[in-house]
C-alpha positions as CSV (number, residue, x, y, z in Angstrom):
1,M,-0.4,23.1,-21.1
2,M,1.5,20.0,-20.0
3,K,1.4,19.7,-16.2
4,K,4.6,18.9,-14.3
5,V,4.0,16.2,-11.7
6,G,6.6,14.9,-9.2
7,I,6.8,11.6,-7.4
8,L,8.7,11.3,-4.1
9,G,10.3,7.9,-4.0
10,G,11.5,5.8,-6.9
11,G,10.4,2.3,-6.0
12,Q,8.1,-0.1,-7.8
13,L,5.0,2.0,-7.1
14,G,6.6,5.0,-8.8
15,R,7.6,2.7,-11.7
16,M,4.0,1.5,-12.2
17,L,2.7,5.0,-11.9
18,L,5.1,6.2,-14.6
19,Q,4.0,3.3,-16.9
20,A,0.5,4.6,-16.6
21,A,1.6,8.2,-17.1
22,A,2.8,7.4,-20.6
23,N,-0.8,7.6,-21.7
24,Y,-1.3,11.2,-20.5
25,P,0.0,14.7,-21.4
26,V,2.2,15.0,-18.3
27,E,5.9,15.8,-17.7
28,T,7.2,13.5,-14.9
29,F,9.8,14.1,-12.2
30,V,11.1,11.6,-9.6
31,M,13.3,12.1,-6.6
32,E,15.1,9.2,-4.9
33,N,18.6,8.8,-3.4
34,D,19.5,5.9,-5.7
35,S,19.9,6.7,-9.4
36,E,19.5,3.0,-10.3
37,C,16.1,2.8,-8.6
38,P,13.1,1.1,-10.4
39,S,11.6,4.5,-11.5
40,A,14.8,6.3,-12.6
41,H,14.8,5.6,-16.3
42,L,11.0,5.8,-16.8
43,C,10.6,9.5,-15.8
44,H,11.3,12.6,-17.9
45,H,13.5,14.1,-15.1
46,F,15.3,12.3,-12.3
47,T,16.7,14.1,-9.2
48,K,19.0,12.4,-6.8
49,G,17.9,13.5,-3.3
50,D,16.6,12.5,0.1
51,I,12.8,12.4,0.4
52,R,13.1,12.9,4.2
53,N,15.2,16.1,3.8
54,Y,13.3,19.4,4.0
55,D,15.4,21.3,1.4
56,D,15.6,18.4,-1.0
57,V,11.8,18.0,-1.1
58,F,11.1,21.7,-1.2
59,N,13.6,22.4,-4.0
60,F,12.4,19.4,-6.0
61,G,8.7,20.4,-5.7
62,K,8.7,24.2,-5.9
63,D,8.3,24.5,-9.7
64,L,5.9,21.6,-10.1
65,D,2.1,21.7,-10.6
66,A,1.5,18.7,-8.4
67,I,3.4,16.1,-6.3
68,T,2.6,12.7,-4.9
69,I,4.3,10.1,-2.7
70,E,5.0,6.4,-3.1
71,I,6.1,5.9,0.5
72,E,4.9,7.6,3.7
73,S,8.3,8.5,5.2
74,V,8.6,11.8,3.4
75,N,9.3,15.3,4.9
76,E,5.7,16.6,5.4
77,D,6.9,20.0,6.6
78,A,8.3,20.6,3.1
79,L,5.1,19.3,1.6
80,E,3.1,21.8,3.7
81,A,5.3,24.6,2.5
82,L,4.8,23.5,-1.1
83,E,1.1,23.3,-0.6
84,Q,1.1,26.9,0.7
85,K,3.1,27.9,-2.4
86,G,0.2,26.5,-4.5
87,V,1.6,23.1,-5.5
88,K,-1.1,20.4,-5.3
89,V,-0.1,17.7,-2.9
90,Y,-1.6,14.1,-3.0
91,P,-2.4,13.1,-0.3
92,S,-2.6,16.4,1.5
93,P,0.1,16.9,4.1
94,A,-2.6,17.0,6.8
95,A,-3.9,13.6,5.8
96,L,-0.3,12.3,5.6
97,R,0.4,13.5,9.2
98,I,-2.6,11.6,10.5
99,I,-1.7,8.3,8.7
100,K,2.0,8.4,8.9
101,N,2.1,7.6,12.6
102,K,0.1,4.5,13.8
103,I,-0.7,6.4,17.0
104,T,-2.4,9.4,15.3
105,Q,-4.0,7.0,12.8
106,K,-5.6,4.9,15.6
107,Q,-6.7,8.1,17.4
108,Y,-8.3,9.4,14.1
109,Y,-10.4,6.2,13.9
110,K,-11.5,6.6,17.5
111,D,-12.4,10.3,17.1
112,N,-14.4,9.6,14.0
113,Q,-16.3,6.5,15.3
114,I,-14.6,4.3,12.8
115,P,-14.7,0.7,14.0
116,S,-11.1,-0.5,14.7
117,P,-9.6,-3.0,17.2
118,E,-9.3,-1.8,20.9
119,F,-5.9,-0.3,21.6
120,A,-3.6,1.5,24.1
121,V,-0.8,3.9,23.3
122,T,2.5,3.0,24.8
123,Q,5.6,5.3,24.9
124,N,8.1,2.6,26.0
125,L,8.5,-1.0,27.2
126,S,7.7,-0.2,30.9
127,E,4.4,1.3,29.8
128,L,3.7,-1.7,27.7
129,N,3.8,-3.9,30.8
130,Q,0.8,-2.0,32.3
131,H,-1.5,-3.3,29.5
132,T,-1.5,-7.0,30.1
133,G,-5.3,-6.8,30.0
134,L,-5.2,-6.3,26.2
135,L,-3.3,-9.6,25.6
136,P,-3.2,-11.4,23.2
137,A,-2.3,-8.3,21.2
138,V,-0.2,-6.9,18.4
139,H,2.4,-4.2,19.2
140,K,3.0,-1.8,16.3
141,I,5.8,0.8,16.3
142,G,4.4,4.3,15.8
143,Q,6.6,5.3,12.9
144,G,8.7,3.5,10.3
145,G,7.2,0.0,10.2
146,Y,6.3,-1.6,6.8
147,D,5.7,-5.0,5.2
148,G,5.3,-6.8,8.5
149,K,8.4,-5.1,10.0
150,G,7.7,-3.0,13.1
151,V,4.9,-5.4,14.1
152,Q,5.2,-7.9,17.0
153,V,2.6,-10.4,18.1
154,L,2.4,-10.6,22.0
155,K,0.4,-13.6,23.1
156,T,1.2,-13.8,26.8
157,A,2.9,-11.6,29.5
158,S,6.2,-13.4,28.9
159,D,6.2,-12.0,25.3
160,L,6.1,-8.4,26.5
161,N,9.9,-8.0,26.2
162,K,9.6,-8.6,22.5
163,G,7.7,-5.3,22.2
164,F,9.2,-2.0,21.1
165,D,10.9,0.4,23.5
166,A,9.6,3.3,21.4
167,P,6.2,5.0,21.0
168,G,3.7,2.6,19.6
169,V,0.2,1.1,19.7
170,L,-0.8,-2.1,21.5
171,E,-3.8,-3.5,19.7
172,K,-6.1,-6.3,20.9
173,M,-5.9,-9.3,18.6
174,V,-8.9,-9.9,16.4
175,N,-10.3,-13.4,15.7
176,I,-9.9,-12.9,12.0
177,H,-12.1,-14.6,9.4
178,K,-10.8,-12.6,6.4
179,E,-8.4,-9.7,5.7
180,I,-9.8,-7.3,3.1
181,A,-8.3,-4.3,1.3
182,Q,-10.6,-1.7,-0.2
183,I,-9.1,0.9,-2.5
184,V,-10.9,4.3,-2.8
185,A,-10.2,7.1,-5.2
186,I,-11.4,10.6,-4.4
187,N,-11.0,13.7,-6.5
188,E,-10.8,17.5,-5.8
189,K,-14.6,17.7,-6.0
190,G,-15.0,15.0,-3.4
191,E,-16.4,12.5,-5.9
192,T,-15.4,8.9,-5.1
193,A,-14.8,5.6,-7.0
194,L,-14.5,2.3,-5.2
195,Y,-12.6,-0.7,-6.5
196,P,-14.1,-4.1,-5.7
197,P,-12.6,-5.3,-2.3
198,V,-9.7,-7.7,-2.3
199,D,-9.3,-10.9,-0.2
200,M,-5.8,-10.9,1.2
201,V,-4.6,-14.4,2.0
202,M,-1.8,-14.1,4.6
203,D,1.3,-16.2,5.1
204,P,1.0,-17.0,8.9
205,M,4.8,-17.6,9.1
206,L,6.0,-14.4,7.6
207,N,3.1,-12.1,8.6
208,L,3.2,-11.1,4.9
209,L,0.7,-11.4,2.1
210,D,0.8,-14.9,0.5
211,Y,-1.5,-14.1,-2.4
212,Q,-4.7,-12.3,-3.0
213,I,-7.9,-12.7,-4.9
214,S,-10.3,-10.1,-6.2
215,P,-13.2,-9.5,-6.1
216,A,-13.4,-10.9,-2.5
217,E,-16.2,-13.4,-1.9
218,I,-18.2,-11.7,0.8
219,P,-22.0,-11.5,1.6
220,Q,-23.7,-8.4,0.3
221,Q,-24.4,-7.0,3.8
222,T,-20.7,-7.3,4.7
223,L,-19.8,-5.6,1.4
224,W,-22.0,-2.6,2.2
225,K,-20.3,-2.4,5.6
226,I,-16.8,-2.5,4.1
227,E,-17.7,0.2,1.5
228,A,-19.4,2.5,4.1
229,I,-16.5,2.2,6.5
230,A,-13.8,2.8,3.8
231,L,-15.7,5.9,2.6
232,A,-15.9,7.2,6.1
233,V,-12.2,6.8,6.6
234,V,-11.3,8.5,3.3
235,K,-13.9,11.4,3.5
236,G,-12.8,12.3,7.0
237,L,-9.2,12.8,5.8
238,K,-10.5,15.6,3.4
239,S,-7.8,14.9,0.8
240,A,-7.9,13.9,-2.8
241,G,-5.9,10.9,-3.9
242,I,-5.9,7.1,-3.8
243,F,-6.3,5.4,-0.4
244,A,-6.1,1.7,0.5
245,V,-8.1,0.8,3.6
246,E,-7.1,-2.6,5.1
247,M,-9.7,-4.2,7.2
248,F,-10.5,-7.4,9.2
249,I,-13.8,-9.3,9.0
250,D,-14.0,-11.1,12.4
251,K,-15.7,-14.4,13.1
252,N,-18.9,-12.5,14.0
253,G,-19.0,-10.7,10.6
254,D,-18.0,-7.4,12.1
255,V,-15.7,-5.2,10.0
256,L,-12.8,-3.4,11.7
257,V,-10.2,-1.1,10.1
258,N,-6.6,-2.3,10.5
259,E,-4.8,0.5,8.8
260,T,-4.8,2.9,5.8
261,A,-2.2,3.7,3.2
262,P,-2.6,7.2,1.5
263,R,-1.2,6.0,-1.8
264,V,-1.4,3.3,-4.5
265,H,-1.0,0.0,-2.8
266,N,0.2,-3.6,-3.3
267,S,-3.4,-4.8,-2.9
268,G,-4.3,-3.0,-6.1
269,H,-1.6,-4.2,-8.5
270,H,-4.0,-6.6,-10.2
271,T,-6.0,-3.6,-11.5
272,I,-3.4,-3.1,-14.2
273,E,-4.8,-6.1,-16.2
274,A,-8.0,-7.0,-14.3
275,N,-9.9,-3.7,-14.1
276,Y,-10.9,-1.1,-16.7
277,S,-9.0,1.8,-14.9
278,S,-6.0,0.7,-12.9
279,Q,-5.2,2.3,-9.5
280,F,-2.2,4.0,-11.2
281,D,-4.3,5.3,-14.1
282,M,-6.8,6.5,-11.6
283,L,-4.3,8.5,-9.6
284,W,-3.3,10.4,-12.8
285,R,-6.9,11.1,-13.5
286,V,-7.2,12.6,-10.0
287,M,-3.9,14.6,-10.2
288,L,-4.5,15.9,-13.7
289,G,-8.2,16.8,-13.1
290,Y,-9.7,14.3,-15.4
291,P,-13.0,12.3,-14.8
292,L,-12.6,9.3,-12.5
293,G,-12.1,6.0,-14.3
294,N,-14.2,2.8,-14.3
295,T,-13.2,0.5,-11.4
296,D,-15.2,-2.5,-12.6
297,H,-13.4,-5.9,-12.9
298,I,-12.9,-7.2,-16.5
299,L,-12.1,-10.6,-15.0
300,P,-11.5,-11.9,-11.5
301,A,-7.8,-11.9,-10.6
302,S,-5.1,-13.1,-8.2
303,I,-1.7,-11.6,-7.3
304,V,1.4,-13.4,-6.2
305,N,4.2,-11.2,-4.8
306,L,7.6,-12.2,-5.9
307,V,10.0,-11.8,-3.0
308,G,13.7,-12.5,-2.7
309,A,14.3,-16.1,-1.6
310,E,15.8,-16.9,1.8
311,G,19.6,-17.3,1.8
312,F,20.2,-15.3,-1.4
313,S,21.7,-11.8,-1.5
314,G,23.3,-10.2,-4.6
315,P,22.4,-9.6,-8.3
316,A,18.9,-10.9,-8.9
317,V,18.3,-14.1,-11.0
318,Y,14.7,-15.1,-11.9
319,E,14.5,-18.9,-11.8
320,G,11.5,-20.4,-13.5
321,L,10.5,-17.3,-15.4
322,D,10.2,-19.1,-18.7
323,E,7.9,-21.7,-17.3
324,V,5.6,-19.1,-15.7
325,L,5.4,-17.1,-19.0
326,K,4.2,-20.2,-20.7
327,M,1.1,-20.2,-18.5
328,E,-2.1,-18.7,-20.0
329,N,-3.5,-15.4,-18.6
330,V,-0.5,-14.8,-16.4
331,F,1.2,-11.3,-16.4
332,V,4.7,-10.9,-15.0
333,H,5.9,-7.6,-13.5
334,I,9.6,-7.5,-12.6
335,Y,10.4,-4.3,-10.7
336,G,14.0,-3.9,-12.0
337,K,15.7,-3.9,-8.7
338,K,19.3,-5.0,-9.4
339,E,20.0,-6.6,-6.0
340,T,17.9,-9.2,-4.3
341,K,17.8,-9.9,-0.5
342,P,15.6,-12.3,1.5
343,G,12.0,-11.0,1.7
344,R,12.6,-8.0,-0.6
345,K,9.7,-7.3,-3.0
346,M,11.2,-7.9,-6.5
347,G,8.0,-8.2,-8.6
348,H,4.5,-9.5,-8.8
349,I,2.5,-11.8,-11.0
350,T,-1.1,-11.2,-11.9
351,I,-3.4,-14.1,-13.0
352,V,-6.8,-13.5,-14.5
353,S,-9.5,-16.1,-15.0
354,K,-13.3,-16.6,-14.9
355,D,-12.7,-19.7,-12.7
356,R,-11.7,-18.8,-9.2
357,Q,-10.4,-22.3,-8.5
358,E,-7.9,-21.7,-11.3
359,L,-6.7,-18.5,-9.6
360,S,-5.7,-20.1,-6.4
361,F,-4.3,-23.2,-8.2
362,K,-2.1,-21.1,-10.4
363,A,-1.1,-18.8,-7.6
364,H,0.3,-21.8,-5.6
365,R,1.9,-23.2,-8.7
366,I,3.7,-19.9,-9.5
367,K,4.9,-19.7,-5.9
368,N,6.5,-23.1,-6.3
369,I,8.1,-22.5,-9.7
370,L,9.3,-18.9,-9.6
371,K,12.2,-18.0,-7.3
372,V,14.4,-14.9,-7.0
373,I,17.9,-16.1,-6.3
374,A,21.4,-14.5,-6.7
């Protein structure tokens, strides 16, 4: 019996999930409000609808065997109703409720003794002013932030007016040595598979990922800490699926959880070429009830995100693509978004090599050559 599986959201994560689905006996369904979205032409059935609307989500999912998300901002009440009807939901609506809001997410870490930066919950700007003791800090909006949006760095009291006049979390700044992402797969039986952690090299100007390298170079003791903490986060959520746990290693070598994504994640895109079972392949294994895949690296890898260049909006043009495709062991993924705008994720490039020097050298070279203009 071919299972029917739905994906809420039709962006690049859905697209890469569908590329992996082609290897399995599964009938795929996608819902998104844009019939030209990256996933639309790769699924068996496309439904135009609003993933935040109760009726749209419920009607889309009611005849499916399982459903997953590619973005957190979905209607979880509808997912709960589908779960009660017997549809398998990955991640579970209960886990999604915890993670979807930064406030409940931070509270979850606190309640489960998971190390995470010190924080205060603020309902509005005037409450924010009562917490100058936490400065320098980062203010994160409770719901709706992504890709560095909804995050404001507050160094001194004079920066407080830059905060959000909405429920959020004020988090004490950490003296960061490294930012690490750890992807964990967990199936219905509670069996887990861990991908080698990734070193996320941040762009300090944009507060966005510059490039990343996997496996991260970290001492064995720190690696054990990272794995133990990531497993604690995921097991406490009591949900099958794929989870990306983003962490800081501070200057003292302590590991702190920054945040968790209950889905396939940008920090795992290299696994398509660089690991035996990609994060996308792994999610199908979980959803279809197959054994977990092998997460080992075939070769070390680096990812460069391809984002829309500043000052360009309109139909996307990929400048320098030919030159990048001439490079050895470089894999280009264009997401098929028709329109580019500054900072929009338009694709990624994976580089694999035995030589780690070559990974960062090529990553920087690609950043200089390949531009998305209009």
